[in-house]
N, CA, C and O of each residue as an XYZ file, in Angstrom:
860
protein
N       6.911     10.395     -3.107
C       6.625     10.284     -1.680
C       6.569      8.820     -1.305
O       5.676      8.089     -1.733
N       7.528      8.399     -0.503
C       7.533      6.984     -0.094
C       6.788      6.854      1.232
O       6.930      7.700      2.115
N       5.998      5.798      1.365
C       5.226      5.634      2.568
C       5.149      4.189      2.944
O       5.248      3.305      2.093
N       4.974      3.946      4.213
C       4.756      2.613      4.724
C       3.524      2.662      5.605
O       3.170      3.735      6.093
N       2.850      1.521      5.829
C       1.644      1.553      6.666
C       1.957      2.054      8.072
O       3.023      1.770      8.619
N       1.028      2.795      8.644
C       1.178      3.244     10.006
C       1.153      2.075     10.976
O       0.684      0.985     10.648
N       1.649      2.313     12.139
C       1.655      1.266     13.157
C       0.215      0.792     13.445
O      -0.665      1.577     13.800
N       0.025     -0.490     13.279
C      -1.313     -1.067     13.566
C      -2.257     -1.027     12.386
O      -3.411     -1.433     12.530
N      -1.824     -0.555     11.217
C      -2.721     -0.439     10.077
C      -3.304     -1.790      9.661
O      -4.481     -1.885      9.313
N      -2.471     -2.829      9.698
C      -2.973     -4.179      9.350
C      -4.067     -4.616     10.307
O      -5.102     -5.140      9.898
N      -3.818     -4.391     11.583
C      -4.798     -4.801     12.607
C      -6.083     -3.983     12.478
O      -7.185     -4.502     12.653
N      -5.919     -2.690     12.169
C      -7.096     -1.849     12.021
C      -7.997     -2.352     10.905
O      -9.211     -2.451     11.081
N      -7.413     -2.667      9.766
C      -8.193     -3.170      8.638
C      -8.861     -4.461      8.977
O     -10.039     -4.658      8.679
N      -8.102     -5.372      9.618
C      -8.655     -6.681      9.966
C      -9.815     -6.562     10.968
O     -10.828     -7.250     10.845
N      -9.648     -5.680     11.955
C     -10.670     -5.562     12.994
C     -11.888     -4.821     12.501
O     -13.013     -5.162     12.866
N     -11.679     -3.790     11.659
C     -12.803     -2.932     11.240
C     -13.522     -3.394      9.986
O     -14.614     -2.910      9.688
N     -12.931     -4.321      9.249
C     -13.583     -4.737      7.997
C     -15.002     -5.218      8.182
O     -15.870     -4.786      7.424
N     -15.312     -6.108      9.164
C     -16.718     -6.538      9.313
C     -17.669     -5.397      9.659
O     -18.665     -5.221      8.957
N     -17.407     -4.597     10.728
C     -18.363     -3.539     11.034
C     -18.450     -2.443      9.996
O     -19.539     -1.951      9.702
N     -17.278     -2.040      9.417
C     -17.303     -1.002      8.391
C     -18.013     -1.499      7.136
O     -18.748     -0.754      6.488
N     -17.784     -2.760      6.805
C     -18.504     -3.315      5.663
C     -20.002     -3.272      5.857
O     -20.748     -3.005      4.915
N     -20.443     -3.532      7.064
C     -21.872     -3.440      7.371
C     -22.383     -2.010      7.220
O     -23.469     -1.774      6.690
N     -21.572     -1.059      7.698
C     -21.969      0.359      7.584
C     -22.024      0.752      6.092
O     -22.962      1.408      5.639
N     -20.988      0.328      5.352
C     -20.943      0.666      3.906
C     -22.182      0.104      3.199
O     -22.795      0.791      2.382
N     -22.553     -1.154      3.515
C     -23.702     -1.752      2.861
C     -24.963     -0.974      3.183
O     -25.819     -0.791      2.317
N     -25.086     -0.516      4.416
C     -26.306      0.187      4.813
C     -26.338      1.634      4.286
O     -27.357      2.099      3.776
N     -25.204      2.330      4.420
C     -25.176      3.704      3.960
C     -25.286      3.816      2.463
O     -26.015      4.664      1.947
N     -24.550      2.946      1.746
C     -24.526      3.016      0.296
C     -25.436      1.982     -0.356
O     -25.343      1.764     -1.564
N     -26.300      1.352      0.400
C     -27.152      0.333     -0.152
C     -26.322     -0.676     -0.938
O     -26.724     -1.120     -2.014
N     -25.176     -1.029     -0.399
C     -24.207     -1.796     -1.155
C     -24.459     -3.301     -1.139
O     -25.050     -3.843     -0.205
N     -24.003     -3.950     -2.183
C     -24.042     -5.403     -2.243
C     -22.689     -5.880     -2.714
O     -22.168     -5.382     -3.713
N     -22.106     -6.849     -2.002
C     -20.818     -7.428     -2.372
C     -20.987     -8.888     -2.703
O     -21.615     -9.629     -1.946
N     -20.436     -9.317     -3.824
C     -20.489    -10.725     -4.181
C     -19.088    -11.191     -4.545
O     -18.237    -10.399     -4.948
N     -18.866    -12.495     -4.393
C     -17.598    -13.097     -4.824
C     -16.499    -13.097     -3.784
O     -15.335    -13.277     -4.143
N     -16.808    -12.908     -2.528
C     -15.732    -12.896     -1.533
C     -14.994    -14.237     -1.482
O     -13.848    -14.305     -1.037
N     -15.655    -15.293     -1.937
C     -14.988    -16.609     -1.956
C     -13.816    -16.649     -2.937
O     -13.021    -17.589     -2.907
N     -13.699    -15.655     -3.792
C     -12.614    -15.626     -4.767
C     -11.334    -14.969     -4.218
O     -10.286    -14.993     -4.862
N     -11.444    -14.387     -3.024
C     -10.255    -13.722     -2.433
C      -9.287    -14.792     -1.985
O      -9.672    -15.671     -1.214
N      -8.019    -14.755     -2.443
C      -7.042    -15.755     -1.975
C      -6.902    -15.680     -0.448
O      -6.830    -14.586      0.112
N      -6.864    -16.836      0.227
C      -6.829    -16.819      1.677
C      -5.541    -16.274      2.286
O      -5.524    -15.861      3.445
N      -4.479    -16.272      1.513
C      -3.187    -15.798      2.017
C      -2.277    -15.500      0.846
O      -2.635    -15.740     -0.308
N      -1.091    -14.972      1.147
C      -0.102    -14.719      0.097
C      -0.326    -13.396     -0.615
O      -1.306    -12.693     -0.367
N       0.603    -13.074     -1.506
C       0.477    -11.794     -2.230
C      -0.481    -11.865     -3.395
O      -0.613    -12.914     -4.027
N      -1.145    -10.780     -3.688
C      -1.937    -10.688     -4.901
C      -2.164     -9.212     -5.202
O      -1.894     -8.340     -4.376
N      -2.668     -8.954     -6.409
C      -2.833     -7.604     -6.913
C      -4.312     -7.349     -7.161
O      -4.884     -7.899     -8.102
N      -4.928     -6.536     -6.343
C      -6.343     -6.201     -6.488
C      -6.467     -5.124     -7.538
O      -5.778     -4.106     -7.473
N      -7.357     -5.343     -8.528
C      -7.466     -4.416     -9.636
C      -8.957     -4.143     -9.889
O      -9.734     -5.058    -10.159
N      -9.328     -2.873     -9.795
C     -10.734     -2.495     -9.940
C     -10.900     -1.365    -10.931
O      -9.990     -0.563    -11.139
N     -12.095     -1.309    -11.552
C     -12.400     -0.084    -12.294
C     -12.580      1.060    -11.296
O     -12.835      0.814    -10.117
N     -12.451      2.299    -11.754
C     -12.332      3.400    -10.802
C     -13.282      4.539    -11.183
O     -13.146      5.160    -12.237
N     -14.249      4.794    -10.294
C     -15.236      5.824    -10.526
C     -15.249      6.921     -9.493
O     -15.653      8.046     -9.789
N     -14.801      6.607     -8.251
C     -14.998      7.534     -7.117
C     -13.820      7.446     -6.159
O     -13.079      6.463     -6.147
N     -13.664      8.495     -5.354
C     -12.646      8.511     -4.302
C     -12.948      7.460     -3.244
O     -12.048      7.068     -2.501
N     -14.190      6.993     -3.154
C     -14.490      5.978     -2.094
C     -14.142      4.578     -2.568
O     -14.216      3.647     -1.767
N     -13.768      4.376     -3.820
C     -13.486      3.025     -4.318
C     -12.434      2.277     -3.510
O     -12.624      1.090     -3.247
N     -11.327      2.913     -3.100
C     -10.333      2.182     -2.301
C     -10.920      1.653     -0.986
O     -10.587      0.552     -0.546
N     -11.780      2.436     -0.379
C     -12.433      1.976      0.880
C     -13.346      0.796      0.601
O     -13.320     -0.204      1.320
N     -14.147      0.914     -0.439
C     -15.089     -0.160     -0.780
C     -14.325     -1.484     -1.043
O     -14.701     -2.546     -0.547
N     -13.254     -1.378     -1.833
C     -12.506     -2.584     -2.203
C     -11.793     -3.174     -0.972
O     -11.784     -4.392     -0.793
N     -11.201     -2.327     -0.133
C     -10.502     -2.819      1.046
C     -11.471     -3.528      2.000
O     -11.143     -4.583      2.542
N     -12.647     -2.962      2.203
C     -13.604     -3.574      3.098
C     -14.144     -4.896      2.551
O     -14.430     -5.829      3.301
N     -14.273     -4.948      1.240
C     -14.780     -6.161      0.594
C     -13.727     -7.306      0.701
O     -14.064     -8.460      0.966
N     -12.458     -6.939      0.486
C     -11.386     -7.952      0.516
C     -11.032     -8.329      1.934
O     -10.752     -9.498      2.202
N     -11.034     -7.371      2.863
C     -10.732     -7.677      4.240
C      -9.273     -7.748      4.593
O      -8.927     -8.254      5.661
N      -8.384     -7.249      3.715
C      -6.959     -7.178      4.005
C      -6.460     -5.772      3.655
O      -7.020     -5.082      2.804
N      -5.375     -5.372      4.352
C      -4.777     -4.092      4.004
C      -4.265     -4.155      2.575
O      -3.507     -5.056      2.215
N      -4.685     -3.189      1.762
C      -4.267     -3.083      0.379
C      -3.424     -1.847      0.223
O      -3.859     -0.753      0.581
N      -2.221     -1.997     -0.307
C      -1.337     -0.870     -0.536
C      -1.610     -0.321     -1.942
O      -1.027     -0.783     -2.922
N      -2.498      0.664     -2.024
C      -2.910      1.188     -3.305
C      -1.857      2.091     -3.926
O      -1.221      2.873     -3.220
N      -1.664      1.994     -5.229
C      -0.877      2.951     -5.964
C      -1.776      4.154     -6.257
O      -2.805      4.039     -6.922
N      -1.358      5.304     -5.741
C      -2.174      6.549     -5.856
C      -1.395      7.623     -6.554
O      -0.230      7.855     -6.231
N      -2.020      8.293     -7.518
C      -1.381      9.364     -8.246
C      -0.921     10.441     -7.283
O      -1.669     10.833     -6.388
N       0.299     10.923     -7.456
C       0.876     11.895     -6.516
C       0.069     13.191     -6.463
O       0.149     13.941     -5.490
N      -0.719     13.450     -7.531
C      -1.530     14.676     -7.537
C      -2.653     14.641     -6.496
O      -3.223     15.681     -6.164
N      -2.980     13.425     -5.971
C      -3.995     13.326     -4.946
C      -3.488     13.845     -3.609
O      -4.273     14.334     -2.795
N      -2.172     13.743     -3.373
C      -1.582     14.213     -2.150
C      -1.571     15.742     -2.127
O      -1.249     16.379     -3.130
N      -1.917     16.315     -1.002
C      -1.873     17.768     -0.868
C      -3.189     18.454     -1.102
O      -3.310     19.656     -0.866
N      -4.197     17.706     -1.569
C      -5.525     18.276     -1.833
C      -6.368     18.361     -0.577
O      -7.009     19.379     -0.318
N      -6.366     17.274      0.213
C      -7.192     17.195      1.423
C      -6.343     16.579      2.532
O      -5.785     15.492      2.386
N      -6.264     17.298      3.630
C      -5.405     16.849      4.727
C      -5.849     15.484      5.279
O      -5.012     14.627      5.562
N      -7.149     15.289      5.427
C      -7.655     14.031      5.960
C      -7.299     12.900      5.015
O      -6.856     11.838      5.452
N      -7.492     13.124      3.716
C      -7.181     12.102      2.710
C      -5.688     11.796      2.726
O      -5.291     10.635      2.623
N      -4.860     12.828      2.854
C      -3.409     12.599      2.931
C      -3.054     11.727      4.097
O      -2.265     10.792      3.959
N      -3.617     12.011      5.239
C      -3.305     11.226      6.461
C      -3.725      9.784      6.318
O      -3.001      8.866      6.703
N      -4.923      9.592      5.751
C      -5.389      8.222      5.557
C      -4.511      7.453      4.582
O      -4.173      6.295      4.831
N      -4.135      8.097      3.459
C      -3.333      7.410      2.482
C      -1.964      7.051      3.014
O      -1.434      5.980      2.722
N      -1.386      7.965      3.808
C      -0.084      7.700      4.409
C      -0.181      6.642      5.474
O       0.678      5.764      5.547
N      -1.218      6.700      6.315
C      -1.345      5.704      7.396
C      -1.484      4.294      6.812
O      -0.901      3.342      7.332
N      -2.233      4.171      5.768
C      -2.464      2.860      5.185
C      -1.472      2.495      4.078
O      -1.674      1.537      3.332
N      -0.385      3.292      3.991
C       0.740      2.912      3.149
C       0.524      3.031      1.653
O       1.074      2.232      0.895
N      -0.266      4.008      1.199
C      -0.446      4.212     -0.235
C       0.899      4.515     -0.897
O       1.762      5.163     -0.306
N       1.058      4.048     -2.105
C       2.309      4.251     -2.842
C       2.095      5.372     -3.868
O       1.219      5.277     -4.727
N       2.901      6.427     -3.765
C       2.731      7.561     -4.624
C       3.203      7.204     -6.022
O       4.300      6.675     -6.199
N       2.355      7.501     -7.034
C       2.630      7.163     -8.411
C       2.582      8.454     -9.260
O       1.572      9.158     -9.293
N       3.685      8.732     -9.930
C       3.746      9.959    -10.734
C       3.027      9.779    -12.067
O       3.157      8.740    -12.715
N       2.268     10.797    -12.473
C       1.626     10.787    -13.791
C       2.592     11.207    -14.875
O       2.450     10.797    -16.027
N       3.616     12.056    -14.508
C       4.453     12.701    -15.493
C       5.814     12.044    -15.665
O       6.445     12.211    -16.708
N       6.286     11.295    -14.658
C       7.629     10.692    -14.716
C       7.528      9.181    -14.729
O       6.514      8.631    -14.301
N       8.556      8.496    -15.209
C       8.571      7.016    -15.142
C       8.403      6.583    -13.693
O       9.131      7.060    -12.822
N       7.467      5.697    -13.421
C       7.132      5.341    -12.007
C       8.085      4.296    -11.428
O       7.648      3.285    -10.877
N       9.402      4.549    -11.558
C      10.358      3.516    -11.121
C      10.280      3.300     -9.626
O      10.327      2.157     -9.172
N      10.164      4.355     -8.852
C      10.054      4.213     -7.414
C       8.823      3.443     -6.998
O       8.891      2.579     -6.124
N       7.705      3.748     -7.615
C       6.445      3.070     -7.279
C       6.535      1.582     -7.656
O       6.052      0.732     -6.908
N       7.140      1.264     -8.790
C       7.301     -0.119     -9.210
C       8.151     -0.886     -8.198
O       7.819     -2.007     -7.812
N       9.256     -0.260     -7.774
C      10.149     -0.890     -6.795
C       9.378     -1.189     -5.505
O       9.474     -2.283     -4.949
N       8.613     -0.196     -5.043
C       7.830     -0.422     -3.800
C       6.805     -1.514     -3.972
O       6.617     -2.341     -3.079
N       6.127     -1.526     -5.134
C       5.105     -2.551     -5.363
C       5.725     -3.941     -5.367
O       5.147     -4.879     -4.819
N       6.892     -4.081     -5.978
C       7.593     -5.374     -5.961
C       7.950     -5.782     -4.546
O       7.794     -6.945     -4.174
N       8.430     -4.831     -3.752
C       8.780     -5.141     -2.363
C       7.543     -5.559     -1.555
O       7.616     -6.478     -0.740
N       6.412     -4.886     -1.779
C       5.209     -5.229     -1.057
C       4.762     -6.682     -1.382
O       4.400     -7.443     -0.485
N       4.796     -7.032     -2.637
C       4.398     -8.411     -3.047
C       5.407     -9.439     -2.529
O       5.019    -10.544     -2.151
N       6.693     -9.088     -2.508
C       7.697    -10.015     -1.986
C       7.515    -10.258     -0.488
O       7.960    -11.278      0.039
N       6.846     -9.300      0.205
C       6.572     -9.460      1.629
C       5.220    -10.140      1.875
O       4.720    -10.162      3.000
N       4.628    -10.704      0.787
C       3.324    -11.413      0.867
C       2.163    -10.484      1.213
O       1.151    -10.923      1.760
N       2.313     -9.213      0.894
C       1.205     -8.269      1.125
C       0.451     -8.052     -0.183
O       0.737     -8.685     -1.199
N      -0.522     -7.140     -0.130
C      -1.459     -6.947     -1.255
C      -1.259     -5.527     -1.834
O      -1.199     -4.533     -1.110
N      -1.160     -5.490     -3.162
C      -1.072     -4.219     -3.897
C      -2.421     -3.939     -4.573
O      -3.073     -4.847     -5.088
N      -2.817     -2.676     -4.559
C      -4.062     -2.282     -5.239
C      -3.764     -1.349     -6.411
O      -3.021     -0.379     -6.267
N      -4.340     -1.644     -7.551
C      -4.112     -0.843     -8.740
C      -5.448     -0.595     -9.449
O      -6.281     -1.497     -9.545
N      -5.645      0.615     -9.939
C      -6.785      0.942    -10.781
C      -6.219      1.043    -12.239
O      -5.643      2.067    -12.604
N      -6.386      0.003    -13.037
C      -5.768     -0.009    -14.358
C      -6.218      1.076    -15.316
O      -5.576      1.284    -16.346
N      -7.308      1.776    -15.007
C      -7.692      2.890    -15.845
C      -6.776      4.110    -15.595
O      -6.784      5.060    -16.378
N      -5.999      4.078    -14.517
C      -5.023      5.114    -14.267
C      -5.572      6.252    -13.394
O      -4.808      6.886    -12.666
N      -6.833      6.508    -13.454
C      -7.463      7.565    -12.692
C      -8.979      7.361    -12.736
O      -9.469      6.478    -13.439
N      -9.713      8.177    -11.986
C     -11.161      8.041    -12.032
C     -11.703      8.304    -13.461
O     -11.237      9.192    -14.176
N     -12.677      7.513    -13.823
C     -13.340      7.697    -15.099
C     -14.781      8.093    -14.887
O     -15.353      7.792    -13.839
N     -15.389      8.767    -15.864
C     -16.814      9.075    -15.750
C     -17.655      7.828    -15.957
O     -18.731      7.701    -15.373
N     -17.179      6.913    -16.779
C     -17.913      5.683    -17.066
C     -16.943      4.626    -17.520
O     -15.850      4.940    -17.991
N     -17.334      3.367    -17.382
C     -16.491      2.240    -17.792
C     -16.297      2.254    -19.301
O     -17.239      2.467    -20.064
N     -15.064      2.022    -19.712
C     -14.727      1.973    -21.130
C     -14.217      3.287    -21.675
O     -13.847      3.369    -22.847
N     -14.188      4.329    -20.838
C     -13.749      5.638    -21.303
C     -12.253      5.716    -21.455
O     -11.756      6.398    -22.352
N     -11.524      5.032    -20.595
C     -10.068      5.165    -20.531
C      -9.330      3.943    -21.090
O      -9.852      2.828    -21.071
N      -8.122      4.166    -21.580
C      -7.277      3.072    -22.042
C      -6.748      2.301    -20.824
O      -6.308      2.912    -19.851
N      -6.789      1.010    -20.872
C      -6.346      0.162    -19.751
C      -4.833      0.086    -19.770
O      -4.222     -0.213    -20.796
N      -4.233      0.364    -18.610
C      -2.790      0.280    -18.460
C      -2.357     -1.139    -18.070
O      -3.162     -1.922    -17.567
N      -1.081     -1.463    -18.305
C      -0.620     -2.868    -18.166
C       0.191     -3.131    -16.921
O       0.741     -4.221    -16.763
N       0.279     -2.149    -16.023
C       1.151     -2.310    -14.874
C       0.828     -3.496    -13.985
O       1.731     -4.147    -13.459
N      -0.458     -3.779    -13.815
C      -0.861     -4.902    -12.987
C      -0.386     -6.226    -13.543
O       0.082     -7.094    -12.806
N      -0.513     -6.373    -14.868
C      -0.064     -7.587    -15.513
C       1.443     -7.740    -15.416
O       1.947     -8.842    -15.198
N       2.163     -6.642    -15.577
C       3.615     -6.703    -15.460
C       4.043     -7.155    -14.061
O       4.919     -8.008    -13.919
N       3.416     -6.575    -13.030
C       3.746     -6.991    -11.683
C       3.396     -8.467    -11.459
O       4.153     -9.192    -10.814
N       2.272     -8.902    -11.980
C       1.840    -10.289    -11.817
C       2.845    -11.253    -12.436
O       3.245    -12.228    -11.799
N       3.253    -10.987    -13.670
C       4.174    -11.868    -14.371
C       5.554    -11.805    -13.737
O       6.255    -12.815    -13.688
N       5.954    -10.639    -13.253
C       7.264    -10.466    -12.619
C       7.358    -11.207    -11.304
O       8.437    -11.674    -10.942
N       6.254    -11.328    -10.572
C       6.303    -11.896     -9.213
C       5.575    -13.213     -9.065
O       5.810    -13.936     -8.097
N       4.682    -13.551    -10.011
C       3.862    -14.731     -9.882
C       2.599    -14.505     -9.121
O       1.781    -15.419     -9.017
N       2.391    -13.291     -8.562
C       1.189    -12.989     -7.789
C       0.001    -12.865     -8.729
O       0.115    -12.237     -9.782
N      -1.131    -13.446     -8.373
C      -2.312    -13.336     -9.221
C      -2.947    -11.969     -9.191
O      -2.782    -11.217     -8.231
N      -3.672    -11.647    -10.240
C      -4.477    -10.427    -10.323
C      -5.906    -10.796     -9.881
O      -6.484    -11.760    -10.384
N      -6.457    -10.036     -8.955
C      -7.838    -10.265     -8.494
C      -8.707     -9.133     -8.988
O      -8.640     -8.039     -8.429
N      -9.510     -9.338     -9.998
C     -10.360     -8.249    -10.549
C     -11.550     -7.952     -9.665
O     -12.158     -8.863     -9.104
N     -11.887     -6.666     -9.538
C     -13.085     -6.235     -8.830
C     -13.890     -5.281     -9.729
O     -13.349     -4.323    -10.280
N     -15.161     -5.559     -9.859
C     -16.051     -4.669    -10.604
C     -16.832     -3.782     -9.624
O     -17.335     -4.260     -8.607
N     -16.924     -2.486     -9.946
C     -17.686     -1.579     -9.091
C     -18.699     -0.831     -9.971
O     -18.381     -0.417    -11.086
N     -19.891     -0.669     -9.461
C     -20.924      0.089    -10.155
C     -21.695      0.889     -9.108
O     -22.004      0.387     -8.028
N     -21.997      2.132     -9.445
C     -22.810      2.955     -8.566
C     -21.989      3.998     -7.780
O     -22.540      5.022     -7.375
N     -20.716      3.766     -7.563
C     -19.935      4.718     -6.774
C     -19.754      6.039     -7.498
O     -19.347      7.031     -6.894
N     -20.054      6.059     -8.788
C     -20.010      7.318     -9.521
C     -21.016      8.322     -8.989
O     -21.009      9.482     -9.404
N     -21.884      7.895     -8.076
C     -22.876      8.793     -7.506
C     -22.349      9.644     -6.354
O     -23.101     10.430     -5.779
N     -21.082      9.504     -6.012
C     -20.518     10.344     -4.926
C     -19.016     10.502     -5.132
O     -18.346      9.557     -5.548
N     -18.480     11.687     -4.843
C     -17.054     11.954     -4.902
C     -16.427     11.475     -6.197
O     -15.350     10.879     -6.213
N     -17.134     11.754     -7.280
C     -16.691     11.305     -8.619
C     -16.544     12.480     -9.540
O     -16.816     13.617     -9.155
N     -16.122     12.225    -10.738
C     -16.007     13.296    -11.722
C     -17.383     13.871    -12.119
O     -17.501     15.063    -12.402
N     -18.406     13.024    -12.134
C     -19.715     13.506    -12.549
C     -20.542     13.949    -11.342
O     -21.540     14.647    -11.521
N     -20.166     13.572    -10.133
C     -20.890     13.948     -8.922
C     -19.876     14.170     -7.807
O     -19.630     13.264     -7.010
N     -19.279     15.370     -7.739
C     -18.228     15.611     -6.749
C     -18.704     15.723     -5.311
O     -17.910     15.632     -4.375
N     -19.995     15.918     -5.144
C     -20.537     16.050     -3.781
C     -20.620     14.726     -3.069
O     -20.418     13.670     -3.669
N     -20.919     14.785     -1.779
C     -21.021     13.575     -0.934
C     -22.504     13.122     -0.904
O     -23.396     13.857     -0.481
N     -22.712     11.896     -1.368
C     -24.059     11.321     -1.370
C     -23.964      9.862     -0.943
O     -22.879      9.364     -0.646
N     -25.075      9.199     -0.915
C     -25.095      7.785     -0.515
C     -25.794      6.981     -1.625
O     -26.961      6.612     -1.489
N     -25.080      6.719     -2.704
C     -25.681      5.965     -3.820
C     -25.756      4.443     -3.544
O     -25.134      3.937     -2.609
N     -26.508      3.757     -4.354
C     -26.498      2.307     -4.330
C     -25.260      1.831     -5.054
O     -25.034      2.174     -6.214
N     -24.460      1.039     -4.364
C     -23.186      0.570     -4.932
C     -23.192     -0.954     -4.979
O     -23.691     -1.627     -4.077
N     -22.618     -1.475     -6.070
C     -22.454     -2.923     -6.186
C     -20.999     -3.223     -6.456
O     -20.341     -2.510     -7.214
N     -20.497     -4.273     -5.843
C     -19.088     -4.682     -6.033
C     -19.006     -6.195     -6.161
O     -19.579     -6.940     -5.367
N     -18.292     -6.618     -7.165
C     -18.103     -8.035     -7.384
C     -16.619     -8.390     -7.470
O     -15.868     -7.758     -8.212
N     -16.197     -9.410     -6.702
C     -14.829     -9.888     -6.730
C     -14.805    -11.106     -7.653
O     -15.564    -12.051     -7.439
N     -13.956    -11.100     -8.666
C     -13.875    -12.136     -9.670
C     -12.804    -13.158     -9.317
O     -11.944    -12.873     -8.483
N     -12.830    -14.340     -9.927
C     -11.779    -15.330     -9.724
C     -10.436    -14.738    -10.114
O     -10.348    -13.980    -11.081
N      -9.380    -15.079     -9.365
C      -8.053    -14.555     -9.680
C      -7.588    -14.968    -11.077
O      -7.930    -16.037    -11.581
N      -6.799    -14.082    -11.678
C      -6.162    -14.353    -12.951
C      -4.686    -14.653    -12.689
O      -3.944    -13.785    -12.229
N      -4.268    -15.876    -12.982
C      -2.894    -16.255    -12.722
C      -2.027    -16.076    -13.933
O      -2.466    -16.322    -15.056
N      -0.787    -15.647    -13.722
C       0.050    -15.282    -14.876
C       0.607    -16.436    -15.677
O       1.029    -16.238    -16.817
N       0.623    -17.654    -15.116
C       1.318    -18.792    -15.776
C       0.852    -19.036    -17.211
O       1.662    -19.303    -18.099
N      -0.473    -18.942    -17.430
C      -0.998    -19.291    -18.738
C      -0.804    -18.200    -19.739
O      -1.175    -18.376    -20.899
N      -0.238    -17.068    -19.354
C      -0.034    -15.936    -20.298
C       1.408    -15.777    -20.735
O       1.680    -15.098    -21.725
N       2.336    -16.388    -20.017
C       3.758    -16.121    -20.249
C       4.174    -16.472    -21.671
O       5.001    -15.769    -22.253
N       3.631    -17.527    -22.240
C       4.061    -17.984    -23.555
C       3.283    -17.302    -24.686
O       3.548    -17.593    -25.853
N       2.361    -16.434    -24.394
C       1.583    -15.781    -25.443
C       2.422    -14.701    -26.128
O       3.428    -14.239    -25.590
N       1.987    -14.314    -27.318
C       2.717    -13.305    -28.082
C       2.744    -11.978    -27.360
O       3.759    -11.282    -27.361
N       1.627    -11.626    -26.743
C       1.536    -10.387    -25.961
C       0.959    -10.719    -24.600
O      -0.235    -10.521    -24.378
N       1.791    -11.230    -23.663
C       1.280    -11.667    -22.380
C       0.621    -10.564    -21.566
O      -0.414    -10.783    -20.935
N       1.220     -9.378    -21.580
C       0.626     -8.275    -20.785
C      -0.716     -7.858    -21.356
O      -1.690     -7.701    -20.619
N      -0.770     -7.677    -22.668
C      -2.002     -7.268    -23.324
C      -3.109     -8.322    -23.179
O      -4.268     -7.981    -22.947
N      -2.739     -9.616    -23.317
C      -3.730    -10.675    -23.177
C      -4.304    -10.731    -21.793
O      -5.507    -10.906    -21.604
N      -3.420    -10.579    -20.817
C      -3.864    -10.635    -19.423
C      -4.826     -9.484    -19.083
O      -5.842     -9.691    -18.419
N      -4.498     -8.289    -19.539
C      -5.369     -7.147    -19.262
C      -6.611     -7.177    -20.114
O      -7.638     -6.649    -19.686
N      -6.583     -7.763    -21.294
C      -7.794     -7.956    -22.091
C      -8.772     -8.843    -21.339
O      -9.971     -8.563    -21.317
N      -8.272     -9.921    -20.715
C      -9.139    -10.809    -19.962
C      -9.676    -10.091    -18.727
O     -10.835    -10.273    -18.354
N      -8.836     -9.281    -18.097
C      -9.295     -8.473    -16.937
C     -10.431     -7.553    -17.365
O     -11.477     -7.511    -16.718
N     -10.229     -6.820    -18.449
C     -11.244     -5.893    -18.915
C     -12.540     -6.597    -19.312
O     -13.635     -6.073    -19.107
N     -12.397     -7.788    -19.883
C     -13.582     -8.552    -20.280
C     -14.394     -8.953    -19.053
O     -15.623     -8.911    -19.082
N     -13.710     -9.345    -17.968
C     -14.403     -9.716    -16.731
C     -15.149     -8.551    -16.146
O     -16.310     -8.677    -15.754
N     -14.476     -7.395    -16.084
C     -15.086     -6.201    -15.539
C     -16.257     -5.769    -16.408
O     -17.342     -5.496    -15.895
N     -16.052     -5.706    -17.689
C     -17.077     -5.249    -18.609
C     -18.300     -6.136    -18.605
O     -19.421     -5.632    -18.671
N     -18.117     -7.456    -18.530
C     -19.226     -8.362    -18.497
C     -20.114     -8.152    -17.274
O     -21.341     -8.151    -17.370
N     -19.459     -7.972    -16.111
C     -20.202     -7.786    -14.860
C     -20.935     -6.454    -14.869
O     -22.112     -6.390    -14.514
N     -20.242     -5.382    -15.277
C     -20.904     -4.078    -15.319
C     -22.068     -4.077    -16.308
O     -23.132     -3.521    -16.035
N     -21.846     -4.716    -17.472
C     -22.909     -4.826    -18.449
C     -24.111     -5.589    -17.908
O     -25.259     -5.228    -18.168
N     -23.827     -6.670    -17.135
C     -24.929     -7.452    -16.529
C     -25.748     -6.576    -15.567
O     -26.978     -6.594    -15.582
N     -25.033     -5.812    -14.734
C     -25.730     -4.910    -13.791
C     -26.566     -3.874    -14.541
O     -27.704     -3.595    -14.161
N     -26.001     -3.308    -15.601
C     -26.749     -2.289    -16.343
C     -28.025     -2.866    -16.949
O     -29.062     -2.202    -16.991
N     -27.935     -4.108    -17.416
C     -29.132     -4.719    -18.012
C     -30.211     -4.985    -16.975
O     -31.394     -5.063    -17.304
N     -29.794     -5.125    -15.712
C     -30.754     -5.360    -14.644
C     -31.503     -4.110    -14.221
O     -32.582     -4.183    -13.633
N     -30.906     -2.945    -14.534
C     -31.518     -1.686    -14.084
C     -32.843     -1.414    -14.794
O     -33.486     -0.398    -14.532
């Protein structure tokens, strides 16, 4: 399923990010840190751990730019409202069962247009951090285009619309945006994709571990 952002989607995200971010912080008792690490312009790849269906909203509001998320095609057709939102905001359908050639082509085009791609390297929602094998697609796109990877850590969203809590609740959520990971220093390594995603996972794991120790 190929999609492009609906008319005005960029303006909607830009205009609504401040008020919606305020609502998110109040409803979910949310805290966002690291906004200074968001590149001011140009293409980049936002990459977050994935616990809940609300994660794309949380990340988009934190970053403040329209993010074209790669979404598993199995998500389409489950909920009409979710379908409409994903299509309006230009989500890229990603097959779980077939080589994602179409999705890769779209992601490359998005980055070439100086827009933002969103990827959950775990591949799907997880019950907890560290459960799933980290996929390398974000690193491949980064090295192929030169666009940096911007890691985001999320904790607490597993309390709603998640595998362990499918109902709708208002949990305390924390989100941290990390410094961008640039591909230049990885190109000459023996395993550039693996090294890049290892550093990504280390950044996410360190922040989530820090939060857990504070609880």
